[in-house]
C-alpha positions in Angstrom: -13.5 -19.2 11.5 -11.1 -21.2 9.3 -12.3 -21.4 5.7 -11.5 -24.0 3.0 -8.8 -22.9 0.7 -10.9 -23.5 -2.5 -13.5 -21.0 -1.4 -10.9 -18.2 -1.8 -9.2 -19.7 -4.8 -12.0 -19.2 -7.3 -12.4 -15.5 -6.4 -8.6 -14.9 -6.6 -8.1 -16.9 -9.8 -11.0 -15.3 -11.6 -10.0 -11.8 -10.4 -6.4 -12.3 -11.5 -7.5 -13.6 -14.9 -9.7 -10.6 -15.3 -6.7 -8.4 -14.6 -4.4 -10.4 -16.9 -2.2 -11.4 -14.0 -0.6 -14.9 -13.6 -0.5 -15.8 -10.0 2.6 -17.7 -8.7 2.0 -21.3 -8.0 1.8 -20.9 -4.3 0.0 -17.6 -4.2 -3.5 -18.9 -3.5 -2.2 -20.9 -0.5 -0.5 -17.8 0.8 -3.6 -15.7 0.4 -5.6 -18.4 2.2 -3.2 -18.4 5.2 -3.2 -14.6 5.2 -7.0 -14.5 5.3 -7.1 -16.9 8.2 -4.6 -14.8 10.2 -6.6 -11.7 9.5 -9.8 -13.4 10.8 -8.1 -14.9 13.8 -5.9 -11.9 14.9 -8.6 -9.3 14.0 -10.5 -10.4 17.1 -7.9 -8.9 19.3 -6.1 -6.3 17.1 -7.9 -3.6 15.2 -6.9 -4.6 11.7 -9.8 -4.1 9.2 -13.5 -3.6 9.3 -13.9 -5.9 6.3 -14.5 -9.6 7.0 -15.6 -12.7 5.2 -13.7 -14.5 2.4 -15.5 -12.7 -0.5 -15.2 -9.2 0.9 -11.5 -9.7 1.9 -10.6 -11.3 -1.3 -12.1 -8.6 -3.4 -11.8 -5.4 -1.4 -8.3 -6.1 0.0 -6.5 -8.7 -2.0 -7.6 -8.0 -5.5 -7.8 -4.2 -4.9 -4.2 -4.3 -3.9 -2.9 -6.3 -6.8 -4.7 -4.1 -9.3 -1.6 -1.8 -8.8 0.5 -4.4 -10.7 -1.4 -3.3 -13.9 -0.8 0.4 -13.1 3.0 0.5 -12.4 6.1 -1.6 -12.8 6.8 -3.3 -9.5 9.2 -6.0 -10.6 12.6 -5.8 -8.8 11.5 -2.5 -7.2 12.2 -1.2 -3.7 8.8 -0.5 -2.3 7.6 1.0 1.0 4.0 0.7 2.1 3.4 3.7 4.3 0.7 3.2 7.0 0.5 -0.4 6.0 -2.1 -1.3 8.7 -3.1 -4.9 8.1 -0.7 -5.1 5.2 -2.5 -3.6 2.2 -1.4 -3.1 -0.4 2.1 -4.3 0.4 1.6 -8.0 1.3 -0.6 -8.9 -1.6 1.8 -7.1 -4.0 4.7 -9.1 -2.5 2.8 -12.4 -2.8 2.1 -11.9 -6.5 5.4 -10.2 -7.4 8.0 -11.8 -5.1 10.9 -9.7 -6.6 9.7 -6.7 -4.7 12.1 -5.5 -2.0 9.3 -4.6 0.5 9.2 -2.4 3.6 6.0 -2.3 5.7 5.8 0.8 7.8 3.3 1.4 10.6 3.2 3.4 13.8 1.3 0.7 15.7 3.4 -1.9 17.4 0.4 -4.3 17.5 -0.1 -4.0 13.8 3.6 -4.5 13.1 3.6 -7.6 15.3 0.8 -8.9 13.2 2.7 -8.1 9.9 5.8 -9.9 11.2 3.7 -12.9 12.0 2.1 -12.8 8.5 5.5 -12.6 6.9 6.9 -15.4 9.0 3.9 -17.7 8.3 3.9 -16.9 4.5 7.7 -17.0 4.2 7.8 -13.5 2.8 11.0 -11.6 2.9 9.8 -8.2 4.0 11.0 -5.6 6.5 8.5 -4.6 9.1 9.2 -1.2 10.7 7.4 0.2 13.8 7.9 3.9 13.3 6.0 7.1 12.4 6.5 8.0 8.7 7.7 11.5 9.4 10.5 10.1 11.7 11.5 7.2 9.6 11.9 9.4 6.5 14.6 11.4 8.3 16.9 8.4 8.4 19.8 8.9 6.0 19.8 5.5 4.4 16.0 5.5 4.0 15.3 8.9 2.7 14.9 9.1 -1.1 15.9 5.5 -1.5 12.7 3.8 -2.7 11.5 3.3 -6.3 7.9 3.3 -5.2 6.0 4.4 -2.1 2.4 3.2 -1.8 -0.3 4.1 0.6 -3.9 3.2 1.2 -4.1 5.2 4.3 -7.2 7.4 4.9 -5.3 10.7 5.2 -6.0 13.4 2.6 -3.6 13.5 -0.3 -1.8 16.7 0.7 -0.9 15.0 4.0 0.0 11.7 2.4 2.3 13.5 -0.1 4.4 15.0 2.7 4.6 11.7 4.5 5.4 9.6 1.4 7.4 11.6 -1.1 10.5 12.0 1.1 11.0 8.2 0.8 11.0 8.2 -3.0 14.1 8.7 -5.1 14.2 11.0 -8.1 12.5 9.2 -11.0 10.5 7.0 -8.6 6.8 7.1 -7.9 4.4 7.7 -5.0 1.1 5.9 -5.6 -1.9 6.9 -3.4 -4.9 4.5 -3.5 -8.0 6.6 -3.3 -11.8 6.5 -4.0 -13.1 7.4 -7.4 -14.0 10.9 -5.9 -10.4 12.0 -5.6 -10.5 15.1 -7.8 -11.0 17.6 -5.0 -8.1 16.0 -3.0 -5.8 16.2 -6.0 -6.6 19.8 -6.6 -6.1 20.5 -2.9 -2.7 18.7 -3.0 -1.2 20.2 -6.1 0.8 22.9 -4.1 2.1 20.3 -1.7 3.2 17.9 -4.5 5.2 20.7 -6.1 6.8 21.9 -2.9 7.8 18.3 -2.1 9.5 17.8 -5.5 6.7 15.8 -7.0 4.8 16.0 -10.3 1.3 14.6 -10.8 1.5 12.1 -13.6 -2.0 10.7 -13.8 -5.1 9.4 -12.0 -5.9 5.8 -13.1 -9.4 4.6 -12.4 -9.9 0.9 -12.1 -12.7 -1.5 -11.3 -12.0 -4.2 -8.7 -12.7 -7.5 -10.4 -16.0 -9.2 -9.5 -17.5 -5.9 -8.3 -18.8 -2.6 -9.6 -16.5 -0.7 -7.3 -14.2 1.8 -9.0 -11.1 3.1 -7.2 -8.4 5.5 -8.3 -4.6 5.3 -8.1 -3.1 8.8 -8.0 0.4 8.6 -9.5 3.0 11.2 -8.5 6.5 11.2 -10.1 9.4 12.3 -8.0 11.0 15.0 -10.1 13.3 16.8 -7.6 14.8 16.2 -4.2 12.5 16.9 -1.2 13.8 19.7 1.0 15.3 18.4 4.3 12.7 20.3 6.3 10.0 17.9 5.1 8.3 15.9 6.5 7.4 18.1 9.4 6.1 16.8 12.8 2.8 15.2 12.2 1.0 17.7 14.5 2.3 20.4 12.3 1.3 18.6 9.1 -2.2 18.2 10.4 -2.5 21.8 11.7 -1.1 23.4 8.6 -1.1 21.1 5.5 1.0 22.3 2.6 
């Protein structure tokens, strides 16, 4: 179903104002087009269980751009690991166009969708169809990103092994989690240390227009990650660090 642009605009503008973020002049149009592509392509590709303009605007778009108040993304090289339908990478790029963005996903159907979104929205982003543990082994990719972000459903100790190898020393890995992330953080502390990371903080934030609180777990890259990581995914799953 195609929705009127102004039905999304109010939610986005009010949410951005609540966050203290100024949207670029063409951002609401871009989000409108993005929403319609999600609704249309979601019928044939498994993109997201969330539907409807209010739910998508709040739970996907606004949730994603909340990260702009948590870390400095301007002029940063960012990789969105396990991007899926494009969250949080595409909303971040729409609102902060200076981001040098890579969208990484192992599903060719989802990457095809992301390429279509980028083309339709005139977003300059690289869409890569690869597994994270394989892409991280490429010499010009490894430890080259300022920020790695992930909203994937894997536990933090698994995500850390998949994401930290992409981050250069001094950069950050930001994992988007539910408010109940403390047990995952405790479980992942050993993995974070082995992979050259250092837990900086867990920032709790409320999605504007809702009472939903999420957490951004921020891990600083302190040392180089050993070349033996990431391991094969089957090994990561069978024996997490």
